[in-house]
C-alpha positions as CSV (number, residue, x, y, z in Angstrom):
1,M,2.1,29.3,-24.6
2,A,0.0,26.2,-24.1
3,H,1.3,22.8,-23.7
4,S,0.5,19.4,-24.9
5,P,-1.7,16.9,-22.7
6,N,-0.1,15.9,-19.4
7,P,1.9,12.9,-20.3
8,F,1.5,10.7,-17.6
9,A,-1.1,7.7,-17.1
10,P,-2.4,7.4,-13.5
11,T,-4.9,5.0,-13.8
12,F,-4.7,1.4,-13.2
13,G,-3.8,-0.6,-16.6
14,R,-3.0,2.7,-18.6
15,T,0.7,2.3,-20.6
16,P,2.7,5.2,-18.9
17,P,4.5,7.0,-21.4
18,V,8.0,6.0,-20.3
19,I,8.1,1.8,-18.8
20,A,11.4,2.5,-16.5
21,G,12.7,-0.8,-14.9
22,R,11.2,-3.4,-16.6
23,D,13.4,-3.9,-19.3
24,D,14.7,-7.3,-18.4
25,I,11.4,-8.9,-18.0
26,L,10.5,-7.7,-21.5
27,D,13.5,-8.9,-22.8
28,S,13.2,-12.0,-21.7
29,V,9.4,-12.1,-23.1
30,Y,11.0,-11.2,-26.7
31,E,13.7,-13.9,-26.4
32,A,11.2,-16.0,-25.3
33,L,9.1,-15.5,-28.5
34,A,11.8,-15.7,-30.9
35,T,13.3,-18.8,-29.5
36,G,10.0,-20.9,-28.8
37,T,8.7,-22.7,-26.2
38,N,11.3,-24.6,-24.9
39,H,12.1,-21.1,-23.4
40,P,11.3,-20.9,-19.5
41,D,9.7,-17.4,-20.1
42,Y,7.4,-18.5,-23.4
43,T,5.0,-18.9,-20.6
44,S,5.2,-16.5,-17.5
45,I,3.2,-15.0,-14.5
46,F,4.1,-11.4,-13.2
47,F,3.3,-10.8,-9.2
48,G,3.1,-7.8,-7.9
49,V,0.9,-5.3,-5.6
50,R,-1.9,-3.2,-6.4
51,G,-0.6,-0.6,-8.8
52,A,3.1,-2.0,-9.3
53,G,2.5,-2.1,-12.6
54,K,1.3,-5.6,-13.7
55,T,-0.7,-4.8,-16.4
56,V,1.1,-2.3,-18.0
57,L,3.7,-5.0,-18.3
58,L,0.9,-7.0,-19.9
59,N,0.0,-4.1,-22.1
60,A,3.6,-4.4,-23.2
61,V,3.8,-8.1,-23.7
62,E,1.2,-7.8,-26.2
63,D,2.8,-5.1,-28.1
64,I,5.8,-7.0,-28.1
65,A,4.0,-9.7,-29.9
66,R,2.4,-7.6,-31.8
67,E,5.3,-6.0,-33.4
68,Q,6.3,-10.0,-34.3
69,G,3.5,-10.1,-36.4
70,W,1.3,-12.5,-33.6
71,L,-2.3,-12.5,-33.0
72,T,-3.2,-11.5,-29.5
73,I,-5.6,-12.7,-26.9
74,S,-6.6,-10.1,-23.8
75,E,-8.6,-11.3,-21.1
76,D,-9.4,-10.4,-17.2
77,A,-10.1,-13.6,-15.3
78,S,-12.2,-11.3,-12.7
79,R,-15.2,-11.8,-15.0
80,A,-17.1,-15.3,-15.3
81,G,-16.4,-17.3,-18.7
82,L,-13.0,-16.8,-18.9
83,V,-12.6,-19.7,-21.2
84,A,-15.3,-19.4,-23.4
85,R,-14.2,-15.7,-23.6
86,I,-10.8,-17.0,-25.3
87,E,-12.4,-19.8,-27.0
88,R,-14.8,-17.2,-28.8
89,A,-11.7,-15.2,-29.7
90,A,-9.6,-17.8,-31.1
91,H,-12.5,-18.8,-33.5
92,L,-13.0,-15.3,-34.1
93,H,-8.9,-15.4,-35.6
94,L,-9.7,-18.4,-37.2
95,R,-12.3,-17.0,-39.4
96,A,-10.1,-13.8,-40.1
97,L,-7.0,-16.2,-41.3
98,L,-9.2,-18.6,-43.0
99,G,-11.7,-16.4,-44.6
100,P,-15.9,-17.1,-45.2
101,P,-17.1,-20.8,-45.1
102,K,-17.1,-21.8,-48.9
103,R,-19.9,-22.9,-50.2
104,R,-20.9,-26.4,-51.5
105,V,-23.7,-28.3,-53.1
106,R,-26.3,-30.1,-51.3
107,G,-28.1,-31.4,-54.3
108,V,-29.6,-31.2,-57.4
109,Q,-33.2,-29.2,-57.7
110,A,-35.9,-31.1,-59.9
111,A,-35.2,-31.5,-64.0
112,G,-31.7,-30.1,-63.3
113,L,-33.0,-26.4,-63.0
114,G,-30.4,-25.7,-60.5
115,L,-28.4,-26.4,-57.7
116,E,-29.5,-26.4,-53.9
117,L,-26.4,-24.4,-52.4
118,D,-25.4,-24.2,-48.2
119,D,-22.6,-23.3,-46.8
120,A,-19.4,-25.8,-45.8
121,P,-19.3,-26.7,-42.2
122,S,-17.7,-23.6,-40.2
123,L,-14.7,-23.6,-38.4
124,G,-16.5,-24.9,-35.4
125,D,-18.2,-22.9,-32.8
126,S,-19.0,-26.2,-31.3
127,E,-14.7,-26.9,-31.2
128,G,-13.7,-26.8,-27.4
129,L,-10.8,-24.7,-26.3
130,R,-7.9,-26.7,-26.9
131,E,-9.1,-27.8,-30.6
132,A,-9.2,-24.2,-31.5
133,L,-6.3,-23.2,-30.0
134,T,-4.8,-26.7,-31.8
135,R,-5.9,-25.3,-35.2
136,L,-5.4,-21.7,-34.3
137,G,-1.8,-22.6,-33.4
138,D,-1.0,-25.4,-36.5
139,L,-2.1,-22.3,-38.7
140,L,-0.1,-19.7,-37.2
141,A,2.9,-21.9,-37.2
142,E,2.8,-22.2,-40.9
143,R,3.1,-18.5,-40.9
144,G,6.0,-18.3,-38.8
145,T,4.2,-16.4,-36.3
146,G,2.3,-17.3,-33.3
147,L,-0.6,-16.4,-30.4
148,M,-0.2,-14.6,-26.9
149,I,-2.5,-15.2,-24.5
150,T,-2.5,-12.4,-21.9
151,I,-5.0,-13.0,-18.7
152,D,-5.1,-10.2,-15.8
153,E,-6.4,-10.4,-12.1
154,L,-5.5,-14.4,-12.2
155,L,-6.4,-14.0,-8.5
156,S,-10.0,-13.3,-8.9
157,A,-10.2,-16.2,-11.3
158,D,-12.8,-19.2,-11.3
159,R,-10.7,-22.2,-9.9
160,A,-12.2,-24.5,-11.7
161,E,-11.5,-22.3,-14.9
162,I,-8.0,-21.6,-14.5
163,R,-7.7,-25.5,-14.1
164,E,-9.5,-26.1,-17.5
165,F,-7.1,-23.3,-18.9
166,G,-4.3,-24.6,-17.5
167,S,-5.0,-28.5,-18.8
168,V,-5.6,-26.9,-22.2
169,M,-2.1,-24.8,-22.5
170,Q,0.1,-28.0,-20.9
171,H,-1.2,-30.1,-23.8
172,V,-1.2,-27.8,-26.7
173,C,2.0,-25.4,-25.8
174,R,4.0,-28.1,-23.6
175,R,3.6,-30.7,-24.7
176,E,2.0,-30.7,-28.6
177,E,4.9,-27.4,-28.9
178,R,2.6,-25.1,-31.0
179,P,3.3,-21.5,-30.4
180,V,0.8,-20.4,-28.1
181,A,2.3,-18.2,-25.4
182,F,1.1,-16.8,-22.2
183,A,1.7,-14.2,-20.0
184,G,-0.7,-13.5,-16.5
185,A,-0.7,-10.8,-14.0
186,A,-1.8,-11.8,-10.0
187,L,-1.5,-10.2,-6.7
188,P,0.9,-11.7,-4.5
189,P,-1.4,-14.6,-2.9
190,F,-1.8,-16.3,-6.3
191,E,1.4,-17.9,-6.0
192,E,0.1,-19.4,-2.7
193,Y,-2.3,-20.7,-4.4
194,I,-0.2,-22.2,-7.0
195,E,2.1,-24.2,-4.3
196,T,-0.5,-25.3,-2.0
197,E,-4.1,-25.7,-3.9
198,D,-3.5,-25.9,-7.6
199,Q,-2.3,-29.4,-9.1
200,S,-1.8,-28.6,-12.5
201,A,1.5,-28.8,-14.2
202,F,0.8,-25.7,-16.4
203,L,1.1,-22.9,-14.0
204,H,3.7,-24.5,-11.7
205,R,5.8,-24.3,-14.6
206,C,5.1,-21.0,-16.0
207,S,7.7,-18.3,-15.2
208,R,7.4,-15.9,-12.0
209,H,8.5,-12.6,-12.4
210,N,8.3,-10.2,-9.4
211,V,7.3,-6.8,-10.4
212,G,8.3,-4.8,-7.2
213,Q,9.5,-1.4,-6.4
214,L,11.4,0.6,-9.3
215,G,15.1,1.5,-8.6
216,Q,15.9,5.1,-8.2
217,V,17.3,5.1,-11.8
218,A,14.5,4.1,-13.1
219,T,11.8,6.1,-11.2
220,R,14.1,9.2,-12.1
221,L,13.7,8.3,-15.9
222,A,10.1,7.6,-15.6
223,I,9.4,10.9,-14.2
224,A,11.6,13.6,-16.1
225,G,11.6,11.2,-19.2
226,P,7.7,12.3,-20.2
227,I,8.9,15.9,-18.9
228,V,11.2,16.6,-21.2
229,Q,10.2,14.6,-24.1
230,Q,7.3,17.3,-23.9
231,S,9.5,20.4,-23.9
232,R,9.6,21.0,-20.3
233,T,12.6,20.8,-17.6
234,I,12.1,19.9,-14.2
235,D,14.8,21.4,-11.2
236,D,17.3,18.6,-9.7
237,G,15.7,19.5,-6.0
238,A,12.3,18.7,-7.5
239,L,13.1,15.8,-9.1
240,D,14.5,14.3,-6.4
241,A,11.5,15.2,-4.2
242,A,9.2,13.6,-6.3
243,C,11.4,10.8,-6.7
244,A,11.5,10.1,-3.0
245,A,7.5,10.8,-2.3
246,T,7.3,7.6,-4.8
247,S,8.8,5.0,-2.9
248,G,9.3,3.3,-6.5
249,Y,6.0,2.6,-6.5
250,A,4.7,2.5,-9.8
251,F,1.4,3.9,-9.8
252,M,2.5,6.6,-7.3
253,V,4.9,7.6,-9.8
254,Q,2.2,8.4,-12.6
255,L,0.5,10.3,-9.4
256,V,2.9,12.7,-8.9
257,G,4.4,13.2,-12.2
258,F,0.6,14.0,-13.3
259,Y,-0.3,16.2,-10.4
260,S,3.2,18.0,-10.5
261,W,2.8,18.7,-14.1
262,A,-0.9,20.0,-13.7
263,A,0.6,22.5,-10.8
264,A,2.6,23.7,-12.9
265,P,0.8,27.3,-15.2
266,A,0.5,26.0,-19.0
267,D,2.8,28.6,-20.1
268,S,5.8,27.7,-17.9
269,E,8.5,25.6,-19.5
270,H,9.8,24.8,-16.3
271,I,8.6,22.6,-12.8
272,T,10.0,23.7,-10.1
273,L,10.0,22.0,-6.3
274,R,6.7,24.2,-5.3
275,H,4.8,22.2,-7.9
276,V,6.2,19.1,-7.1
277,E,5.4,19.7,-3.3
278,K,1.7,20.4,-4.3
279,G,1.8,17.3,-6.7
280,I,3.0,15.4,-3.8
281,A,0.3,16.5,-1.8
282,E,-2.4,15.6,-4.3
283,A,-1.0,12.2,-5.3
284,N,-1.2,11.5,-1.5
285,Q,-4.8,12.0,-1.3
286,R,-5.3,10.0,-4.3
287,V,-3.3,6.9,-3.4
288,S,-4.9,7.1,0.0
289,R,-8.2,6.7,-1.1
290,V,-7.7,4.0,-4.1
291,V,-4.8,1.8,-2.7
292,L,-4.7,2.0,1.1
293,V,-8.4,2.1,1.7
294,P,-8.8,-1.1,-0.3
295,V,-6.3,-2.8,0.9
296,W,-6.6,-1.6,4.7
297,R,-10.1,-3.2,4.4
298,D,-8.6,-6.6,3.7
299,L,-6.4,-6.6,6.6
300,S,-7.0,-8.3,9.6
301,P,-7.1,-6.6,13.1
302,V,-3.7,-7.8,13.8
303,D,-2.4,-6.6,10.5
304,R,-3.8,-2.9,11.4
305,R,-2.2,-3.1,14.8
306,F,0.9,-4.2,13.3
307,L,1.0,-1.4,10.8
308,R,0.0,1.6,13.2
309,A,3.4,0.3,15.7
310,M,5.0,1.2,12.7
311,A,3.6,4.6,12.1
312,V,4.8,5.4,15.6
313,D,8.3,5.8,13.8
314,D,9.3,8.7,11.6
315,A,11.6,6.4,9.8
316,D,11.8,2.6,9.3
317,S,11.2,-0.2,12.2
318,G,13.1,-2.4,14.2
319,L,10.9,-5.7,14.3
320,A,12.0,-6.1,17.9
321,D,10.6,-2.9,18.5
322,I,7.3,-3.6,16.7
323,A,6.9,-6.6,19.0
324,K,7.4,-4.9,22.0
325,R,4.9,-2.5,21.3
326,L,2.5,-5.3,20.3
327,D,3.2,-7.4,23.6
328,V,4.3,-10.4,21.4
329,D,7.5,-12.3,20.7
330,I,9.2,-11.6,17.4
331,S,8.6,-14.9,15.7
332,Y,4.6,-13.9,16.0
333,A,6.0,-10.4,14.8
334,G,7.6,-12.4,12.2
335,V,4.2,-14.0,10.5
336,Y,2.8,-10.8,10.2
337,R,5.6,-9.2,8.8
338,Q,5.5,-11.4,5.9
339,R,1.8,-10.9,5.1
340,L,2.5,-7.1,5.0
341,V,5.0,-7.6,2.9
342,R,2.9,-9.9,0.6
343,A,0.4,-7.0,1.0
344,G,2.4,-4.5,-0.5
345,M,2.2,-2.4,2.8
346,I,5.6,-2.5,4.1
347,V,8.9,-3.5,2.5
348,A,12.1,-5.0,4.2
349,T,14.8,-1.9,4.4
350,A,18.0,-4.2,6.4
351,R,18.0,-7.2,8.1
352,G,15.1,-7.2,11.3
353,R,14.1,-3.7,9.7
354,V,11.0,-2.9,7.8
355,D,9.2,0.5,6.6
356,L,5.8,1.3,5.2
357,A,5.7,0.7,1.5
358,H,4.4,4.3,0.4
359,S,5.4,7.3,1.9
360,A,1.4,8.6,2.4
361,A,0.9,5.5,4.6
362,R,2.8,7.0,7.6
363,Q,0.0,9.8,8.3
364,W,-3.1,8.5,6.9
365,I,-2.3,5.7,9.5
366,R,-1.7,7.9,12.3
367,D,-4.8,10.2,11.4
368,M,-7.2,6.6,11.4
369,P,-9.5,6.5,14.5
370,P,-8.7,3.6,16.8
371,E,-11.2,0.4,15.6
372,P,-13.9,-0.3,18.5
373,H,-12.0,-2.8,21.5
374,E,-8.6,-1.9,20.0
375,Q,-6.2,-1.9,22.4
376,P,-3.4,0.9,23.1
377,L,-0.1,-0.2,22.1
378,M,2.8,-1.4,24.5
379,P,5.1,1.5,25.1
380,D,8.9,0.8,24.2
């Protein structure tokens, strides 16, 4: 018998069938929209590594807003012209709320034979972002709703545009308390930018949510839930293997689920360990191409040597052992530990111990050929 299409969504930004492990964040946003501008989560930023599920959260926030009758503006800051695009979207919302411009009398023709008409001034394409959001906020406040603005890829944004947007939001939302909410998403280094470079009060006052690894219960739900919804089952052992392979990494959850589903014959009601093992192998190849390669490319030579020193171990590594292999003191190694945690390549497992964040990373790093002039690791 034929089954419905694969329910998993292993594509960046695509909303999965089950958003697991993020209830606290989404509940806080729901509460913020109901409470008003004085709620700390009325303006929020989601921080996480590539594929952690930040864009999925932004999509869910927009859904929450729409369900409450709010309007939304969704933007990606990686493209130039961010402020202009938000401004245009605000004008479109204004026109939709107020209807077409009214006609007005411009003059009377000779002998009173007719009237000259033209359009009344439009809602003002010449208005800046602050004016547009002010008018839109006032109109929506009268209707008991508001506007939710979401911006993805904040780290890639032009800094001047982010400052301009923050200045406008500080006036419209924070000072004047109009119902214009905000949710943004960024890679972890953007938090450093806020702390060290950005001078706007708005970003400093946004709530910050860490979109980290999913817990065991959430991971099991995210994999088993879509399978059960589509009237299939999965062995407990197969589910355990699938969960372990993801390391709680949201994108990997979707990859393992997708390829495990695809490995089972279309006429099969059941997903077995054999199907999952094949799915894990496919998922490891995929995550290596789309996550590990881009991150590795951005790492410094010392970052890479640190990871090679970790990949020697079959499980988590002691920071003291890594420092010894690199022939550096432990405080120096600790600096690079922090860098790699923020890059999403490693996670802390216990005091003084770290592990690779992706199950596929260990063998991938071991197979990576040495770079030119790379010194061999010091033995333990």
